[in-house]
N, CA, C and O atoms as CSV, one atom per row, in Angstrom:
chain,resi,resn,atom,element,x,y,z
A,1,MET,N,N,-25.628,118.672,107.224
A,1,MET,CA,C,-25.656,118.761,105.710
A,1,MET,C,C,-26.659,117.817,105.206
A,1,MET,O,O,-26.677,116.661,105.629
A,2,THR,N,N,-27.497,118.238,104.327
A,2,THR,CA,C,-28.506,117.471,103.705
A,2,THR,C,C,-28.067,116.997,102.336
A,2,THR,O,O,-27.595,117.789,101.519
A,3,THR,N,N,-28.226,115.667,102.075
A,3,THR,CA,C,-27.944,115.027,100.754
A,3,THR,C,C,-29.142,114.367,100.232
A,3,THR,O,O,-29.915,113.800,101.004
A,4,ILE,N,N,-29.340,114.404,99.000
A,4,ILE,CA,C,-30.468,113.628,98.376
A,4,ILE,C,C,-29.899,112.518,97.602
A,4,ILE,O,O,-28.976,112.708,96.810
A,5,THR,N,N,-30.446,111.311,97.816
A,5,THR,CA,C,-29.961,110.124,97.085
A,5,THR,C,C,-31.111,109.581,96.302
A,5,THR,O,O,-32.284,109.856,96.556
A,6,ARG,N,N,-30.713,108.792,95.333
A,6,ARG,CA,C,-31.711,108.113,94.394
A,6,ARG,C,C,-31.305,106.730,94.325
A,6,ARG,O,O,-30.130,106.449,94.086
A,7,THR,N,N,-32.240,105.786,94.529
A,7,THR,CA,C,-32.005,104.316,94.486
A,7,THR,C,C,-33.045,103.732,93.569
A,7,THR,O,O,-34.225,104.034,93.750
A,8,GLU,N,N,-32.702,102.938,92.622
A,8,GLU,CA,C,-33.715,102.272,91.832
A,8,GLU,C,C,-33.688,100.814,91.952
A,8,GLU,O,O,-32.640,100.185,91.808
A,9,GLN,N,N,-34.846,100.244,92.218
A,9,GLN,CA,C,-34.994,98.758,92.150
A,9,GLN,C,C,-35.905,98.405,90.940
A,9,GLN,O,O,-36.159,99.255,90.087
A,10,ALA,N,N,-36.403,97.108,90.874
A,10,ALA,CA,C,-37.120,96.687,89.683
A,10,ALA,C,C,-38.265,97.625,89.285
A,10,ALA,O,O,-38.388,98.034,88.131
A,11,ASP,N,N,-39.160,97.976,90.352
A,11,ASP,CA,C,-40.282,98.723,90.018
A,11,ASP,C,C,-40.399,100.007,90.878
A,11,ASP,O,O,-41.428,100.677,90.784
A,12,THR,N,N,-39.491,100.351,91.636
A,12,THR,CA,C,-39.549,101.485,92.482
A,12,THR,C,C,-38.311,102.394,92.452
A,12,THR,O,O,-37.178,101.921,92.374
A,13,ILE,N,N,-38.554,103.694,92.516
A,13,ILE,CA,C,-37.330,104.643,92.611
A,13,ILE,C,C,-37.681,105.308,93.942
A,13,ILE,O,O,-38.782,105.767,94.243
A,14,THR,N,N,-36.587,105.289,94.684
A,14,THR,CA,C,-36.654,105.960,96.030
A,14,THR,C,C,-35.717,107.122,96.036
A,14,THR,O,O,-34.554,106.977,95.658
A,15,TYR,N,N,-36.171,108.250,96.443
A,15,TYR,CA,C,-35.371,109.486,96.706
A,15,TYR,C,C,-35.372,109.623,98.191
A,15,TYR,O,O,-36.404,109.536,98.855
A,16,ALA,N,N,-34.198,109.836,98.692
A,16,ALA,CA,C,-34.071,109.984,100.243
A,16,ALA,C,C,-33.257,111.290,100.529
A,16,ALA,O,O,-32.351,111.729,99.821
A,17,ALA,N,N,-33.725,111.824,101.664
A,17,ALA,CA,C,-32.950,112.971,102.178
A,17,ALA,C,C,-32.174,112.494,103.381
A,17,ALA,O,O,-32.774,111.997,104.335
A,18,LEU,N,N,-30.984,112.613,103.372
A,18,LEU,CA,C,-30.005,112.237,104.423
A,18,LEU,C,C,-29.540,113.377,105.135
A,18,LEU,O,O,-29.004,114.269,104.478
A,19,ILE,N,N,-29.651,113.498,106.348
A,19,ILE,CA,C,-29.079,114.732,107.156
A,19,ILE,C,C,-27.974,114.039,108.049
A,19,ILE,O,O,-28.257,113.190,108.895
A,20,ASP,N,N,-26.757,114.455,107.800
A,20,ASP,CA,C,-25.643,113.885,108.518
A,20,ASP,C,C,-25.628,112.500,108.536
A,20,ASP,O,O,-25.347,111.927,109.589
A,21,GLY,N,N,-25.923,111.785,107.389
A,21,GLY,CA,C,-25.925,110.453,107.211
A,21,GLY,C,C,-27.122,109.606,107.676
A,21,GLY,O,O,-27.163,108.382,107.550
A,22,VAL,N,N,-28.154,110.405,108.257
A,22,VAL,CA,C,-29.415,109.868,108.894
A,22,VAL,C,C,-30.485,110.017,107.845
A,22,VAL,O,O,-30.639,111.146,107.380
A,23,GLN,N,N,-31.291,108.976,107.381
A,23,GLN,CA,C,-32.398,109.151,106.418
A,23,GLN,C,C,-33.469,109.898,107.199
A,23,GLN,O,O,-34.006,109.357,108.166
A,24,ALA,N,N,-33.781,111.076,106.822
A,24,ALA,CA,C,-34.731,111.936,107.458
A,24,ALA,C,C,-36.195,111.813,106.721
A,24,ALA,O,O,-37.266,111.969,107.307
A,25,SER,N,N,-36.058,111.537,105.475
A,25,SER,CA,C,-37.334,111.554,104.697
A,25,SER,C,C,-37.025,110.712,103.396
A,25,SER,O,O,-35.870,110.600,102.985
A,26,PHE,N,N,-38.045,110.155,102.799
A,26,PHE,CA,C,-38.007,109.397,101.616
A,26,PHE,C,C,-39.345,109.473,100.804
A,26,PHE,O,O,-40.443,109.593,101.347
A,27,LEU,N,N,-39.159,109.395,99.515
A,27,LEU,CA,C,-40.275,109.386,98.598
A,27,LEU,C,C,-40.063,108.247,97.645
A,27,LEU,O,O,-39.017,108.159,97.003
A,28,ASP,N,N,-41.094,107.319,97.535
A,28,ASP,CA,C,-41.135,106.174,96.587
A,28,ASP,C,C,-42.018,106.446,95.401
A,28,ASP,O,O,-43.177,106.827,95.562
A,29,ILE,N,N,-41.509,106.264,94.256
A,29,ILE,CA,C,-42.383,106.372,93.015
A,29,ILE,C,C,-42.329,105.147,92.349
A,29,ILE,O,O,-41.375,104.377,92.465
A,30,ASP,N,N,-43.436,104.903,91.566
A,30,ASP,CA,C,-43.405,103.708,90.588
A,30,ASP,C,C,-42.453,103.998,89.444
A,30,ASP,O,O,-42.613,105.032,88.796
A,31,ALA,N,N,-41.514,103.188,89.164
A,31,ALA,CA,C,-40.589,103.379,88.033
A,31,ALA,C,C,-41.138,103.545,86.691
A,31,ALA,O,O,-40.577,104.230,85.835
A,32,GLU,N,N,-42.324,102.869,86.492
A,32,GLU,CA,C,-42.992,102.965,85.196
A,32,GLU,C,C,-43.881,104.139,84.877
A,32,GLU,O,O,-43.807,104.806,83.845
A,33,THR,N,N,-44.797,104.338,85.948
A,33,THR,CA,C,-45.826,105.433,85.818
A,33,THR,C,C,-45.355,106.617,86.414
A,33,THR,O,O,-45.919,107.661,86.087
A,34,ARG,N,N,-44.310,106.667,87.332
A,34,ARG,CA,C,-43.758,107.777,88.067
A,34,ARG,C,C,-44.796,108.415,89.017
A,34,ARG,O,O,-44.770,109.593,89.372
A,35,GLN,N,N,-45.798,107.408,89.422
A,35,GLN,CA,C,-46.774,107.856,90.452
A,35,GLN,C,C,-46.159,107.592,91.877
A,35,GLN,O,O,-45.523,106.570,92.133
A,36,VAL,N,N,-46.403,108.606,92.791
A,36,VAL,CA,C,-45.991,108.604,94.119
A,36,VAL,C,C,-46.670,107.454,94.791
A,36,VAL,O,O,-47.900,107.401,94.821
A,37,TRP,N,N,-45.886,106.492,95.353
A,37,TRP,CA,C,-46.554,105.378,96.112
A,37,TRP,C,C,-46.500,105.678,97.655
A,37,TRP,O,O,-47.375,105.249,98.407
A,38,TYR,N,N,-45.503,106.387,98.071
A,38,TYR,CA,C,-45.272,106.635,99.539
A,38,TYR,C,C,-44.302,107.694,99.799
A,38,TYR,O,O,-43.243,107.754,99.174
A,39,VAL,N,N,-44.668,108.623,100.804
A,39,VAL,CA,C,-43.693,109.623,101.121
A,39,VAL,C,C,-43.722,109.705,102.604
A,39,VAL,O,O,-44.817,109.646,103.164
A,40,GLU,N,N,-42.667,109.829,103.278
A,40,GLU,CA,C,-42.632,109.872,104.887
A,40,GLU,C,C,-41.452,110.744,105.213
A,40,GLU,O,O,-40.418,110.715,104.545
A,41,THR,N,N,-41.634,111.526,106.266
A,41,THR,CA,C,-40.564,112.331,106.949
A,41,THR,C,C,-40.550,111.746,108.413
A,41,THR,O,O,-41.595,111.650,109.058
A,42,MET,N,N,-39.398,111.382,108.884
A,42,MET,CA,C,-39.225,110.901,110.198
A,42,MET,C,C,-39.477,112.002,111.224
A,42,MET,O,O,-39.310,113.197,110.982
A,43,SER,N,N,-39.928,111.463,112.489
A,43,SER,CA,C,-40.267,112.245,113.558
A,43,SER,C,C,-38.951,113.101,113.872
A,43,SER,O,O,-37.824,112.614,113.792
A,44,GLY,N,N,-39.194,114.345,114.214
A,44,GLY,CA,C,-38.043,115.308,114.532
A,44,GLY,C,C,-37.484,115.973,113.306
A,44,GLY,O,O,-36.694,116.906,113.448
A,45,TYR,N,N,-37.852,115.542,112.065
A,45,TYR,CA,C,-37.373,116.218,110.801
A,45,TYR,C,C,-38.448,116.904,110.081
A,45,TYR,O,O,-38.198,117.446,109.004
A,46,GLU,N,N,-39.680,116.928,110.612
A,46,GLU,CA,C,-40.807,117.519,109.920
A,46,GLU,C,C,-40.680,118.985,109.781
A,46,GLU,O,O,-39.937,119.624,110.525
A,47,ARG,N,N,-41.431,119.571,108.788
A,47,ARG,CA,C,-41.510,121.025,108.540
A,47,ARG,C,C,-40.127,121.669,108.157
A,47,ARG,O,O,-39.888,122.856,108.375
A,48,GLN,N,N,-39.243,120.814,107.577
A,48,GLN,CA,C,-38.033,121.452,107.048
A,48,GLN,C,C,-37.977,121.430,105.538
A,48,GLN,O,O,-36.933,121.750,104.970
A,49,GLY,N,N,-39.055,121.067,104.862
A,49,GLY,CA,C,-39.050,121.135,103.447
A,49,GLY,C,C,-38.480,119.831,102.753
A,49,GLY,O,O,-38.377,119.777,101.528
A,50,LEU,N,N,-38.131,118.835,103.535
A,50,LEU,CA,C,-37.483,117.734,102.969
A,50,LEU,C,C,-38.303,116.917,101.977
A,50,LEU,O,O,-37.792,116.549,100.919
A,51,ALA,N,N,-39.573,116.624,102.296
A,51,ALA,CA,C,-40.373,115.914,101.246
A,51,ALA,C,C,-40.559,116.732,99.953
A,51,ALA,O,O,-40.582,116.185,98.850
A,52,ARG,N,N,-40.689,118.051,100.127
A,52,ARG,CA,C,-40.750,118.975,98.942
A,52,ARG,C,C,-39.448,118.753,98.133
A,52,ARG,O,O,-39.476,118.490,96.931
A,53,ALA,N,N,-38.418,118.861,98.779
A,53,ALA,CA,C,-37.070,118.792,98.093
A,53,ALA,C,C,-37.008,117.424,97.303
A,53,ALA,O,O,-36.496,117.373,96.185
A,54,LEU,N,N,-37.515,116.388,97.891
A,54,LEU,CA,C,-37.448,115.070,97.264
A,54,LEU,C,C,-38.527,115.155,96.008
A,54,LEU,O,O,-38.210,114.667,94.923
A,55,TRP,N,N,-39.601,115.688,96.166
A,55,TRP,CA,C,-40.570,115.829,95.135
A,55,TRP,C,C,-39.895,116.704,93.945
A,55,TRP,O,O,-40.025,116.390,92.762
A,56,ASP,N,N,-39.249,117.699,94.332
A,56,ASP,CA,C,-38.557,118.574,93.357
A,56,ASP,C,C,-37.422,117.785,92.612
A,56,ASP,O,O,-37.239,117.908,91.401
A,57,ALA,N,N,-36.715,117.011,93.374
A,57,ALA,CA,C,-35.592,116.211,92.716
A,57,ALA,C,C,-36.174,115.184,91.827
A,57,ALA,O,O,-35.643,115.001,90.731
A,58,ALA,N,N,-37.200,114.499,92.176
A,58,ALA,CA,C,-37.841,113.483,91.245
A,58,ALA,C,C,-38.444,114.060,90.080
A,58,ALA,O,O,-38.440,113.445,89.014
A,59,ASN,N,N,-39.008,115.295,90.212
A,59,ASN,CA,C,-39.526,115.972,88.994
A,59,ASN,C,C,-38.543,116.612,88.089
A,59,ASN,O,O,-38.815,116.866,86.916
A,60,THR,N,N,-37.359,116.880,88.658
A,60,THR,CA,C,-36.289,117.327,87.727
A,60,THR,C,C,-35.891,116.216,86.785
A,60,THR,O,O,-35.538,116.481,85.635
A,61,GLU,N,N,-35.939,114.983,87.241
A,61,GLU,CA,C,-35.585,113.862,86.352
A,61,GLU,C,C,-36.703,113.505,85.312
A,61,GLU,O,O,-36.431,113.139,84.168
A,62,ALA,N,N,-37.939,113.635,85.775
A,62,ALA,CA,C,-39.040,113.354,84.911
A,62,ALA,C,C,-40.350,113.750,85.661
A,62,ALA,O,O,-40.356,113.727,86.892
A,63,GLU,N,N,-41.409,114.095,84.990
A,63,GLU,CA,C,-42.611,114.429,85.601
A,63,GLU,C,C,-43.145,113.312,86.509
A,63,GLU,O,O,-43.257,112.172,86.059
A,64,CYS,N,N,-43.464,113.595,87.717
A,64,CYS,CA,C,-44.108,112.712,88.686
A,64,CYS,C,C,-45.595,112.988,88.901
A,64,CYS,O,O,-46.063,114.098,88.645
A,65,PHE,N,N,-46.301,112.034,89.347
A,65,PHE,CA,C,-47.826,112.261,89.542
A,65,PHE,C,C,-48.196,111.770,90.823
A,65,PHE,O,O,-47.588,110.835,91.344
A,66,HIS,N,N,-49.280,112.417,91.432
A,66,HIS,CA,C,-49.810,111.926,92.600
A,66,HIS,C,C,-50.887,110.907,92.393
A,66,HIS,O,O,-51.473,110.835,91.313
A,67,ALA,N,N,-51.167,110.102,93.418
A,67,ALA,CA,C,-52.202,109.068,93.310
A,67,ALA,C,C,-53.551,109.735,93.100
A,67,ALA,O,O,-53.763,110.926,93.332
A,68,LEU,N,N,-54.433,108.880,92.647
A,68,LEU,CA,C,-55.851,109.419,92.538
A,68,LEU,C,C,-56.299,109.818,93.887
A,68,LEU,O,O,-55.791,109.279,94.870
A,69,HIS,N,N,-57.264,110.771,94.015
A,69,HIS,CA,C,-57.649,111.274,95.305
A,69,HIS,C,C,-58.056,110.215,96.262
A,69,HIS,O,O,-57.633,110.249,97.418
A,70,HIS,N,N,-58.838,109.291,95.858
A,70,HIS,CA,C,-59.409,108.292,96.801
A,70,HIS,C,C,-58.400,107.260,97.082
A,70,HIS,O,O,-58.680,106.344,97.855
A,71,HIS,N,N,-57.232,107.335,96.507
A,71,HIS,CA,C,-56.127,106.385,96.924
A,71,HIS,C,C,-55.192,107.003,97.876
A,71,HIS,O,O,-54.248,106.345,98.314
A,72,ARG,N,N,-55.380,108.164,98.208
A,72,ARG,CA,C,-54.529,108.940,99.095
A,72,ARG,C,C,-55.010,108.806,100.590
A,72,ARG,O,O,-56.195,108.629,100.872
A,73,THR,N,N,-54.029,108.901,101.506
A,73,THR,CA,C,-54.339,109.117,102.862
A,73,THR,C,C,-54.484,110.590,103.062
A,73,THR,O,O,-54.099,111.374,102.194
A,74,ALA,N,N,-55.045,111.001,104.212
A,74,ALA,CA,C,-55.172,112.391,104.502
A,74,ALA,C,C,-53.862,113.197,104.360
A,74,ALA,O,O,-53.806,114.308,103.834
A,75,GLU,N,N,-52.795,112.512,104.892
A,75,GLU,CA,C,-51.533,113.160,104.901
A,75,GLU,C,C,-50.980,113.172,103.448
A,75,GLU,O,O,-50.323,114.143,103.071
A,76,GLY,N,N,-51.217,112.168,102.658
A,76,GLY,CA,C,-50.736,112.084,101.252
A,76,GLY,C,C,-51.539,113.200,100.506
A,76,GLY,O,O,-50.922,113.864,99.673
A,77,ASP,N,N,-52.808,113.452,100.723
A,77,ASP,CA,C,-53.570,114.544,100.075
A,77,ASP,C,C,-52.980,115.908,100.524
A,77,ASP,O,O,-52.869,116.828,99.714
A,78,ALA,N,N,-52.631,116.023,101.724
A,78,ALA,CA,C,-51.973,117.341,102.134
A,78,ALA,C,C,-50.675,117.589,101.517
A,78,ALA,O,O,-50.350,118.724,101.168
A,79,PHE,N,N,-49.857,116.485,101.357
A,79,PHE,CA,C,-48.628,116.605,100.625
A,79,PHE,C,C,-48.830,117.063,99.215
A,79,PHE,O,O,-48.166,117.982,98.736
A,80,ALA,N,N,-49.850,116.346,98.486
A,80,ALA,CA,C,-50.123,116.626,97.091
A,80,ALA,C,C,-50.554,118.110,96.899
A,80,ALA,O,O,-50.178,118.798,95.950
A,81,THR,N,N,-51.393,118.541,97.908
A,81,THR,CA,C,-51.920,119.945,97.758
A,81,THR,C,C,-50.818,120.886,98.012
A,81,THR,O,O,-50.772,121.928,97.358
A,82,SER,N,N,-49.904,120.612,98.921
A,82,SER,CA,C,-48.803,121.484,99.304
A,82,SER,C,C,-47.753,121.646,98.149
A,82,SER,O,O,-47.347,122.766,97.837
A,83,VAL,N,N,-47.339,120.547,97.544
A,83,VAL,CA,C,-46.302,120.599,96.595
A,83,VAL,C,C,-46.793,120.832,95.090
A,83,VAL,O,O,-45.956,121.076,94.220
A,84,GLY,N,N,-48.126,120.756,94.796
A,84,GLY,CA,C,-48.684,120.885,93.612
A,84,GLY,C,C,-48.323,119.731,92.671
A,84,GLY,O,O,-47.813,118.708,93.130
A,85,GLY,N,N,-48.566,119.869,91.414
A,85,GLY,CA,C,-48.285,118.802,90.374
A,85,GLY,C,C,-49.645,118.137,90.021
A,85,GLY,O,O,-50.715,118.404,90.569
A,86,SER,N,N,-49.467,117.312,89.115
A,86,SER,CA,C,-50.665,116.514,88.504
A,86,SER,C,C,-50.954,115.285,89.210
A,86,SER,O,O,-50.094,114.673,89.843
A,87,THR,N,N,-52.274,114.886,89.095
A,87,THR,CA,C,-52.760,113.581,89.566
A,87,THR,C,C,-52.741,112.729,88.415
A,87,THR,O,O,-53.147,113.138,87.327
A,88,ILE,N,N,-52.276,111.519,88.590
A,88,ILE,CA,C,-52.268,110.537,87.545
A,88,ILE,C,C,-53.689,110.239,87.057
A,88,ILE,O,O,-54.635,110.249,87.845
A,89,SER,N,N,-53.828,109.982,85.799
A,89,SER,CA,C,-55.180,109.809,85.217
A,89,SER,C,C,-55.154,108.852,84.093
A,89,SER,O,O,-54.100,108.519,83.551
A,90,THR,N,N,-56.379,108.387,83.723
A,90,THR,CA,C,-56.508,107.497,82.604
A,90,THR,C,C,-56.128,108.172,81.323
A,90,THR,O,O,-55.801,107.469,80.367
A,91,ALA,N,N,-56.144,109.482,81.221
A,91,ALA,CA,C,-55.754,110.313,80.077
A,91,ALA,C,C,-54.192,110.108,79.854
A,91,ALA,O,O,-53.684,110.267,78.744
A,92,LEU,N,N,-53.552,109.789,80.845
A,92,LEU,CA,C,-52.141,109.420,80.727
A,92,LEU,C,C,-51.886,107.954,80.397
A,92,LEU,O,O,-50.745,107.509,80.282
A,93,GLY,N,N,-52.929,107.258,80.258
A,93,GLY,CA,C,-52.759,105.795,80.083
A,93,GLY,C,C,-52.750,105.022,81.277
A,93,GLY,O,O,-52.508,103.819,81.175
A,94,TYR,N,N,-52.992,105.559,82.477
A,94,TYR,CA,C,-52.986,104.872,83.685
A,94,TYR,C,C,-54.300,104.084,83.925
A,94,TYR,O,O,-55.400,104.589,83.702
A,95,VAL,N,N,-54.130,102.794,84.399
A,95,VAL,CA,C,-55.322,101.933,84.644
A,95,VAL,C,C,-55.124,101.608,86.081
A,95,VAL,O,O,-54.126,100.992,86.456
A,96,ALA,N,N,-56.116,102.035,86.941
A,96,ALA,CA,C,-56.130,101.722,88.304
A,96,ALA,C,C,-56.700,100.345,88.595
A,96,ALA,O,O,-57.632,99.930,87.906
A,97,GLU,N,N,-56.232,99.677,89.495
A,97,GLU,CA,C,-56.690,98.273,89.875
A,97,GLU,C,C,-57.450,98.353,91.133
A,97,GLU,O,O,-56.975,97.802,92.126
A,98,CYS,N,N,-58.607,98.990,91.212
A,98,CYS,CA,C,-59.351,99.013,92.426
A,98,CYS,C,C,-60.887,99.025,92.138
A,98,CYS,O,O,-61.280,99.491,91.068
A,99,GLY,N,N,-61.687,98.573,92.970
A,99,GLY,CA,C,-63.110,98.505,92.734
A,99,GLY,C,C,-63.785,99.940,92.521
A,99,GLY,O,O,-64.796,100.027,91.824
A,100,ILE,N,N,-63.248,101.004,93.095
A,100,ILE,CA,C,-63.822,102.318,92.909
A,100,ILE,C,C,-63.488,102.733,91.475
A,100,ILE,O,O,-64.350,103.292,90.798
A,101,CYS,N,N,-62.281,102.481,90.990
A,101,CYS,CA,C,-61.820,102.949,89.744
A,101,CYS,C,C,-62.405,102.161,88.583
A,101,CYS,O,O,-62.578,102.693,87.487
A,102,ASN,N,N,-62.709,100.889,88.828
A,102,ASN,CA,C,-63.260,100.045,87.811
A,102,ASN,C,C,-64.810,99.948,87.662
A,102,ASN,O,O,-65.354,99.092,86.964
A,103,HIS,N,N,-65.476,100.907,88.383
A,103,HIS,CA,C,-66.886,101.035,88.278
A,103,HIS,C,C,-67.318,102.341,87.674
A,103,HIS,O,O,-68.515,102.586,87.524
């Protein structure tokens, strides 16, 4: 049985997929901007739609955003492409703190 949980700390909201009590996947988002910080599915649980289910659960609460393209890993970019959704942008009031963004 798969259960999705939500845990909030000061600046991070974590959605986790538990299968029979084992954390199989998780998605961390910034509590303020709702930008995805990290998503991971544990070995042996891949290709079951768990990360997509977490993305959908997070977006049901409020719209979430993917990191800017040059801030993503190859895997993060594949996830963003797969699930769809918007990339965070300055049009949304986002200010990135990196050398590429500030030039």
